[in-house]
C-alpha positions in Angstrom: 0.0 -0.1 0.0 2.9 2.7 0.7 5.0 1.6 -2.2 7.6 4.7 -1.5 10.1 5.2 1.8 9.2 8.7 3.2 11.8 11.2 4.3 9.9 12.6 7.1 6.6 10.7 9.0 4.8 12.7 11.1 2.7 11.5 13.7 -0.4 13.5 15.0 -1.6 16.6 13.1 -2.1 18.9 16.5 -0.7 22.1 15.9 2.9 20.5 16.6 2.2 17.6 14.0 0.8 20.2 11.3 3.6 22.6 11.8 6.5 19.8 11.5 4.7 18.6 8.3 4.5 21.9 6.8 8.2 22.9 7.5 9.6 19.3 6.2 7.7 19.5 3.0 8.4 23.3 2.4 12.1 22.2 2.5 11.7 19.5 -0.1 11.1 16.3 2.1 8.7 13.8 0.9 6.3 13.9 3.8 3.5 11.9 5.6 1.1 13.0 7.8 -0.5 10.3 9.9 -3.8 11.1 12.2 -6.5 9.5 13.8 -9.1 11.6 12.2 -8.3 14.0 9.4 -11.4 15.8 9.7 -9.7 17.6 13.2 -6.1 18.5 12.0 -5.2 21.6 14.0 -8.2 21.3 16.3 -7.7 23.8 18.8 -8.9 21.6 21.5 -9.1 24.4 24.3 -9.5 27.9 24.0 -10.5 29.4 21.0 -7.0 31.6 20.7 -3.9 32.1 19.9 -1.1 34.0 21.3 -0.6 35.8 24.9 2.1 36.6 27.0 5.2 35.6 25.4 3.2 32.6 23.1 2.4 35.9 21.1 5.9 36.1 20.3 6.5 32.7 19.5 3.5 32.8 17.0 5.3 35.8 15.2 8.9 33.8 15.5 6.8 30.9 13.4 5.9 33.1 10.7 9.2 34.5 10.6 10.7 31.2 9.6 7.9 30.6 7.2 5.6 28.3 9.5 2.0 28.5 9.2 0.4 29.1 12.5 0.8 33.3 11.8 -1.2 33.0 9.0 -4.0 30.9 10.0 -4.8 32.6 13.1 -4.9 36.0 11.1 -7.1 34.7 8.6 -9.5 33.3 11.2 -9.1 36.0 13.7 -12.4 37.5 15.0 -10.4 39.8 17.6 -6.9 41.2 18.2 -5.4 42.5 21.3 -2.1 44.0 22.0 -1.4 42.6 25.7 1.1 44.7 28.3 0.7 47.6 25.9 1.1 49.7 29.0 4.8 48.3 29.5 8.1 48.1 27.4 8.0 46.5 23.9 10.0 43.6 25.3 7.0 43.0 27.0 4.0 43.3 24.3 2.2 40.6 23.4 -0.1 39.9 20.7 -3.2 38.0 20.9 -6.5 36.9 18.7 -9.3 35.1 19.2 -9.9 32.7 16.7 -13.0 31.0 15.2 -12.4 27.7 15.9 -13.8 25.9 12.9 -12.5 28.0 10.5 -9.1 27.6 12.3 -9.2 24.1 11.9 -10.7 24.4 8.1 -7.8 26.8 6.8 -5.3 24.8 8.3 -6.4 21.7 6.7 -6.5 23.4 3.3 -3.4 25.2 3.7 -1.9 21.6 4.5 -3.7 20.3 1.3 -1.8 23.0 -0.9 1.5 21.9 0.5 3.8 20.0 -2.2 5.8 17.0 -1.3 3.1 16.2 1.7 0.7 13.0 1.9 -2.0 12.3 4.7 -3.1 9.1 5.8 -5.9 8.4 8.4 -5.4 5.8 11.1 -3.9 5.1 14.2 -0.3 4.6 14.9 0.5 1.5 17.3 4.1 1.4 17.5 7.1 2.2 15.9 9.8 0.3 14.2 13.6 0.7 15.3 16.7 -1.1 14.0 20.1 -1.1 15.5 19.1 2.5 17.5 18.3 4.1 14.4 14.4 4.6 13.6 13.2 3.0 10.1 9.2 3.7 10.3 5.9 3.4 12.3 3.5 0.5 12.4 -0.3 1.2 12.1 -3.1 -0.3 14.5 -4.2 -2.4 10.9 -1.1 -4.4 10.8 0.4 -1.6 7.9 4.3 -0.6 8.0 5.4 2.6 6.6 9.0 3.3 6.4 10.6 6.7 6.8 14.0 8.0 7.5 12.8 9.9 10.3 9.7 10.5 12.5 8.5 12.8 14.2 5.9 11.8 17.2 3.3 14.5 17.9 0.8 12.8 19.8 -0.6 15.3 22.1 -2.8 14.4 25.0 -3.7 11.3 23.2 -1.0 8.6 24.3 -3.0 6.3 26.9 -5.6 9.4 27.6 -7.5 9.2 30.2 -11.0 11.6 30.6 -12.3 12.5 34.1 -15.6 14.0 34.8 -16.2 13.9 38.6 -16.3 10.0 39.4 -16.5 9.0 35.9 -13.6 7.7 33.4 -13.1 6.9 30.1 -10.5 6.7 27.7 -9.7 9.5 25.1 -7.3 11.9 23.8 -10.0 14.6 23.3 -13.8 15.0 23.9 -15.4 12.4 21.8 -12.1 10.5 20.1 -10.7 7.8 21.4 -7.0 7.1 23.3 -3.7 6.5 21.2 -2.3 3.0 22.8 0.8 1.1 21.6 4.0 3.5 21.0 4.4 4.3 25.2 5.1 0.5 25.6 7.5 0.4 22.5 8.9 3.6 23.7 9.5 2.3 27.2 10.8 -1.0 26.1 13.6 0.9 24.1 14.5 2.0 27.6 12.6 5.4 27.1 11.4 7.8 31.0 8.1 7.9 30.8 5.6 10.1 33.1 1.8 11.5 33.3 0.8 15.1 33.3 -2.8 16.1 33.3 -4.8 19.3 31.7 -8.5 20.3 31.7 -10.8 22.2 30.0 -13.8 24.4 30.9 -17.7 23.7 29.8 -19.0 24.8 26.7 -22.0 27.0 26.9 -25.2 28.4 24.9 -24.6 32.0 24.4 -28.2 32.3 23.8 -28.7 31.3 27.4 -26.3 34.2 28.7 -27.1 37.6 29.7 -24.7 39.7 28.8 -25.5 42.9 30.2 -24.5 41.7 33.7 -21.2 41.2 32.2 -17.9 43.7 31.5 -17.5 43.8 27.6 -13.9 43.0 26.7 -13.7 44.8 23.0 -10.4 44.3 20.8 -7.7 46.8 20.2 -9.3 49.9 18.3 -6.3 49.9 15.9 -6.1 45.9 15.3 -3.0 44.6 14.3 -1.8 41.2 12.7 0.5 38.5 13.3 1.9 37.5 10.1 4.6 39.5 8.4 3.5 38.5 5.2 1.1 40.0 2.5 -1.1 37.1 2.8 -3.2 38.7 5.3 -5.0 41.8 6.7 -5.7 43.0 9.6 -9.4 43.1 11.0 -12.2 45.3 10.1 -14.5 44.4 12.4 -14.4 42.5 15.3 -16.7 40.3 18.1 -16.2 41.3 21.5 -15.3 38.9 24.8 -17.0 39.4 28.3 -16.0 39.0 31.5 -17.9 37.7 34.9 -16.9 36.4 38.5 -17.5 34.4 40.4 -18.6 34.8 44.0 -18.2 32.8 47.4 -22.2 31.2 46.6 -20.1 29.9 43.5 -17.3 28.6 45.8 -19.5 27.2 48.1 -21.2 24.8 45.5 -18.2 24.1 44.0 -16.8 22.9 47.4 -19.4 20.2 48.5 -17.9 18.5 45.2 -14.6 17.9 46.0 -15.5 14.8 47.7 -16.5 13.8 44.4 -13.4 15.5 42.5 -10.7 13.3 40.8 -8.0 15.8 41.8 -9.1 15.3 45.6 -10.3 12.0 46.0 -6.8 10.1 44.5 -8.4 9.4 40.7 -5.7 12.3 39.5 -2.2 12.1 40.7 -0.3 13.7 37.9 0.5 17.3 38.0 -1.7 19.8 35.9 -0.6 23.4 34.8 0.4 25.6 37.6 -0.4 29.0 35.8 -3.4 27.8 34.2 -5.1 26.0 37.6 -8.6 24.2 37.7 -11.4 26.3 39.4 -11.6 23.8 42.0 -8.1 24.1 42.6 -8.4 28.0 42.4 -10.7 27.7 45.3 -8.6 25.3 47.2 -5.5 26.9 47.0 -6.2 30.6 47.1 -9.3 30.1 49.7 -8.7 34.0 50.8 -9.8 35.2 47.7 -13.5 36.2 47.7 -14.2 36.0 43.7 -12.0 34.6 40.7 -12.5 36.4 37.2 -14.4 34.3 34.4 -14.1 35.6 30.5 -16.6 34.7 28.2 -15.4 33.6 25.0 -16.9 33.4 21.5 -16.2 30.1 19.5 -16.4 31.9 16.4 -18.5 34.5 14.0 -21.5 33.0 13.5 -21.8 30.1 16.4 -23.7 30.4 19.5 -21.2 28.0 21.5 -19.1 30.0 24.1 -15.9 29.2 25.6 -15.3 29.9 29.7 -11.7 30.8 30.1 -11.1 30.4 33.7 -13.6 27.8 34.5 -11.5 24.7 33.7 -12.5 21.9 35.9 -13.3 17.9 36.3 -16.1 18.2 38.6 -19.2 16.4 38.5 -21.7 18.0 35.5 -24.0 18.6 38.3 -21.6 20.6 40.6 -20.4 22.4 37.1 -24.0 23.5 36.2 -25.2 24.3 39.6 -22.3 26.8 40.5 -22.2 28.2 37.1 -25.4 29.1 36.9 -24.7 31.2 40.4 -22.3 33.5 38.2 -23.6 36.8 37.3 -25.1 36.6 33.7 -25.0 32.7 33.7 -28.6 32.5 35.7 -30.1 30.6 32.8 -26.7 28.9 31.4 -27.2 25.9 29.1 -24.3 23.4 29.1 -22.9 22.6 25.0 -20.7 19.7 27.0 -19.2 20.1 30.8 -15.7 20.6 31.4 -13.1 17.6 31.7 -9.3 16.4 32.9 -7.5 14.5 30.8 -4.5 12.5 31.8 -2.0 11.4 29.5 1.7 9.9 28.8 4.7 12.4 28.7 8.5 11.6 28.1 10.7 14.3 29.8 12.4 15.7 27.6 16.1 15.8 28.9 15.8 12.9 26.7 16.0 15.0 23.7 19.2 17.0 22.1 18.7 20.6 21.2 17.5 19.5 17.6 14.3 17.6 19.6 16.2 14.1 18.3 15.8 11.8 21.1 19.5 10.6 22.7 18.6 7.2 22.1 17.5 6.3 19.0 18.3 8.5 16.0 15.9 9.6 13.5 13.1 10.1 15.9 11.7 13.2 17.2 9.6 14.3 19.6 7.4 17.7 19.2 4.7 19.1 21.9 2.7 17.8 24.7 4.6 14.3 24.5 8.1 16.7 26.0 5.7 17.9 28.4 4.9 21.4 27.7 0.9 23.1 27.3 -0.3 25.5 24.9 -0.8 25.5 21.1 1.8 28.1 20.8 4.5 26.2 22.4 3.9 22.9 20.7 3.6 24.4 17.4 7.4 26.2 17.4 8.3 22.6 18.7 7.2 21.1 15.8 8.5 23.6 13.4 11.9 22.7 14.8 11.5 18.8 14.7 10.4 19.3 11.0 13.2 21.3 10.0 15.7 19.1 11.5 13.9 15.9 10.4 14.5 17.2 7.4 18.1 18.4 7.7 19.0 15.4 8.8 17.9 12.9 6.0 19.8 15.3 3.8 22.7 15.1 5.6 22.9 18.9 6.7 24.3 20.7 9.8 21.3 20.6 12.4 19.2 24.2 13.1 19.1 25.4 16.6 18.5 28.7 18.2 20.1 30.0 20.8 18.3 31.7 23.9 19.1 35.2 22.9 17.9 34.6 19.6 14.2 33.3 20.2 11.8 32.4 22.6 11.6 29.3 20.5 15.2 28.7 21.6 14.5 29.7 25.6 11.7 26.8 25.2 13.8 24.1 23.8 16.9 24.9 26.0 14.7 24.9 29.3 13.0 21.2 28.3 16.3 19.7 27.4 18.2 21.3 29.9 16.1 21.7 33.2 13.5 19.4 32.5 9.8 19.7 33.2 7.8 17.8 36.5 4.5 19.7 35.2 3.2 21.1 31.9 5.6 23.8 31.1 4.0 27.0 30.0 6.4 30.1 28.2 6.7 33.3 30.0 8.5 36.8 29.5 10.3 36.0 32.6 11.9 32.6 31.3 13.6 34.8 28.6 17.0 36.8 29.8 17.2 38.2 27.0 13.5 39.5 26.3 14.5 42.9 25.2 16.3 41.5 22.0 13.5 39.1 22.1 10.4 41.4 20.7 7.5 40.6 18.7 8.5 43.3 16.9 11.4 42.2 15.5 10.8 38.3 14.9 11.7 39.1 10.9 15.0 40.3 11.6 15.8 37.8 14.2 15.1 34.6 11.9 13.9 35.1 8.7 17.5 35.2 6.9 18.5 32.2 9.4 15.1 30.3 7.8 16.1 31.8 4.1 19.3 30.4 5.0 18.2 26.5 5.6 15.2 26.7 2.5 12.3 27.0 4.4 11.3 31.1 4.3 10.8 32.5 0.8 12.3 35.1 -1.0 9.5 37.2 -0.8 9.9 37.3 2.7 13.5 37.6 3.1 12.8 40.7 0.5 10.0 42.5 2.5 12.0 41.8 5.8 15.3 43.7 4.3 13.2 46.7 3.2 11.6 46.8 6.9 15.3 46.8 8.1 16.6 49.1 5.8 13.8 51.8 5.6 13.8 51.9 9.4 17.6 52.0 10.1 17.6 55.0 7.8 14.5 56.9 9.6 16.8 56.4 13.0 19.2 57.8 11.1 17.4 60.5 10.3 16.3 61.2 13.5 20.3 61.1 14.6 21.1 63.3 11.7 18.2 66.3 11.9 18.6 69.2 14.2 14.8 70.7 15.3 14.5 74.1 16.9 13.1 75.2 20.5 9.5 76.3 19.0 8.7 73.2 17.2 9.9 71.2 20.1 8.8 73.0 23.4 4.7 73.0 22.9 4.9 68.9 22.2 7.3 69.4 26.1 4.7 71.4 27.3 2.0 69.4 26.3 3.5 66.5 28.1 4.8 68.3 31.2 8.5 67.7 29.9 11.7 70.4 30.7 11.7 72.8 28.3 14.8 73.7 25.7 16.4 77.0 25.0 18.5 75.8 21.7 18.3 73.1 19.1 19.6 69.6 19.0 19.2 66.6 17.4 15.7 65.0 17.0 17.2 62.0 18.4 17.8 63.6 21.8 14.6 64.6 22.4 12.6 61.6 21.0 14.8 59.7 23.4 12.7 61.7 26.3 10.7 58.7 27.9 6.9 60.9 27.8 8.0 61.9 23.9 6.2 59.5 21.6 6.1 58.7 17.6 2.4 60.4 17.5 4.3 63.7 18.9 7.3 63.5 16.6 4.8 63.4 13.9 3.5 66.2 14.6 6.7 68.2 13.3 6.7 69.0 9.7 10.3 67.5 8.5 9.2 64.0 10.2 6.0 64.0 8.5 7.5 64.8 5.2 9.8 62.1 5.7 7.4 59.4 6.3 5.2 60.4 3.5 8.3 60.6 1.0 9.9 57.4 2.2 6.5 55.5 2.1 7.1 53.8 5.6 4.1 51.8 6.9 3.5 51.3 10.6 5.6 48.4 11.2 8.6 50.6 10.1 7.4 53.6 12.0 7.1 51.3 15.2 10.5 49.5 15.0 12.1 53.2 14.4 10.5 54.3 17.9 11.5 51.3 19.6 15.4 51.7 18.3 15.7 55.0 19.5 13.8 55.0 22.7 15.6 51.7 23.5 18.8 51.8 21.8 20.5 51.8 25.7 18.7 48.9 26.7 19.2 46.7 23.6 22.9 47.9 23.3 23.3 46.4 26.9 21.4 43.0 26.4 23.3 42.5 23.2 26.4 43.2 24.5 25.3 40.3 27.7 24.0 38.1 24.7 27.8 38.2 23.1 29.3 37.5 26.5 26.8 34.5 26.6 27.8 33.0 22.7 31.2 33.1 24.0 30.3 29.7 26.1 27.9 28.5 23.6 31.2 28.0 21.7 32.8 25.7 23.9 31.3 22.5 22.8 31.5 19.4 25.1 32.0 16.2 23.3 28.9 13.9 23.4 31.3 10.8 25.0 32.7 12.7 27.7 33.2 11.1 30.9 32.1 13.2 33.7 33.0 10.4 36.1 36.6 11.5 36.1 36.4 14.7 36.8 36.7 14.6 40.5 36.7 18.5 41.3 32.7 18.3 40.1 30.2 18.0 43.2 28.5 14.3 42.9 25.3 16.2 41.7 27.1 17.8 39.1 28.5 14.9 37.9 25.4 12.6 38.3 23.2 15.4 36.1 25.9 16.2 33.4 26.2 12.5 32.3 22.3 12.0 32.6 21.4 15.1 30.6 25.0 15.5 28.4 25.1 19.2 27.5 26.4 19.9 23.9 28.2 22.9 25.7 29.9 24.5 28.5 26.6 27.6 28.4 24.2 24.4 28.5 26.1 22.9 31.4 25.5 26.0 33.4 22.2 26.1 33.4 21.5 22.6 34.6 19.9 22.6 38.0 22.4 21.4 40.2 25.7 22.4 38.4 27.5 25.1 40.5 29.4 28.0 39.2 32.3 26.2 41.2 31.3 23.4 39.0 31.4 25.3 35.3 34.9 26.6 36.7 36.1 22.7 36.8 34.8 22.3 33.3 36.4 25.6 32.2 40.1 24.5 33.7 39.6 20.9 32.3 39.1 22.3 28.5 42.2 24.6 29.0 39.8 27.8 29.1 
């Protein structure tokens, strides 16, 4: 049936699998995407939204490299918000509410129009490995599919178990069966496995809600978009979300179900996401709080289905229903389906290389929740990197690895394989020590050239990035070179309650004042004329403002990153025997031997490896 041998086989078609398949195929690999249900490609299993704090930066990074997530998000958005706009640009994070059905449909259509990509619907029940090298996969019907590399992106499906109160049943998602067989094969090969859990809220009928009792949450007045490409446009119309709150009455009802909750009666013992706890976990852990926010999010342009963000739960259906009816605006709520928790297998990511290839089996890659992460964006970025590296491995080319100072994706992967995770990992801006460099506005500057070099990002993306870079740099230089008189600047300073000046000076100096904005500067005739004559778009203008206002911070952080890169250049052989370095602490020897860091810099980030241990390594390596 499968007469040819594929370069890359991707197992699972969630966000990780879809990006992996698209990347490998677009780079020229003959790729097969295998999933249990072709109707649920890139299904939004949880909330109908993309982006958010740090996650929005990841989507922009995926887009800058030629992935599909940004384009699909723009095409199917119903609302756009730039979060943290009151803070500095290092914290700005784009987020969209998505039309759930159109999101999955758009992903499928984009994948179907991708050359070199085949599809097959069936459960993969095992992998084929010979002498430590991947050879292909086995299907549940006993078919063998040969492949030079395999990317596993199984999401929550590996031995998935759904919990609603005291009821339990196998499943990888509501209405879909679990995947079995792969975990056993991997354990037999020597992999370490674990269990994690996540939860999802009830979905309700919007026609039964009273929105007048809630607080409206509209999108941005001037919405932006994710993709740097011209394939998408900004939203002209948007749908509002709404916000309500729980109360002490709600909490009391929820507590009635604690003795029947799988979280409290021992049915669930695995860890869930710390930063997205269930509602019962919130009221248990934060007993002093008398209310919690609930975000009421529409599932699309035309549907009446709503997602109750903040009410993730595995409590019995009757308790969920009774409690939610005590929330303002939900007095007559009707359920489409109750919330539930799901437990699934994952594999501690310290078993991976920076390429996301497993250390035990050559040509086998893991991406997404199988690595212990949570979130569409984290999964999609891993899929993209695994797809890229699977293609490069098959072509016998150098691997593609992003450093911590180059991308949030680099931080994510390095955190996973260096530190591991015992709870679902979620990205935050605080995890990135170089977040001033890793802003959402400059992902194209950082990553499009790298992706173009390996053959993923196209020429049009590269041309667009170069034009933006050239024009914004020239605009920065204009501010440095052009003087402005006090009579032009003082009215602006006066309006902004900023100190007046007595003599002319360069615009760059005046613009650098924290209280002065680009909008202020555009009121100066020469600035307005420059923008018009040079045909600058909003992205170029925004980029210029950031480069002017944060030039000192950016230069300082770049200097710190350069120091890090010197340690990144100190490679440690994979076969290095740490047991012979008696000057290392016992814990350091143990951790280093297990994780086998590729560089001294990576070694320094391993929990339990002290600065003194790093010094020992440097001395041994003659540095």
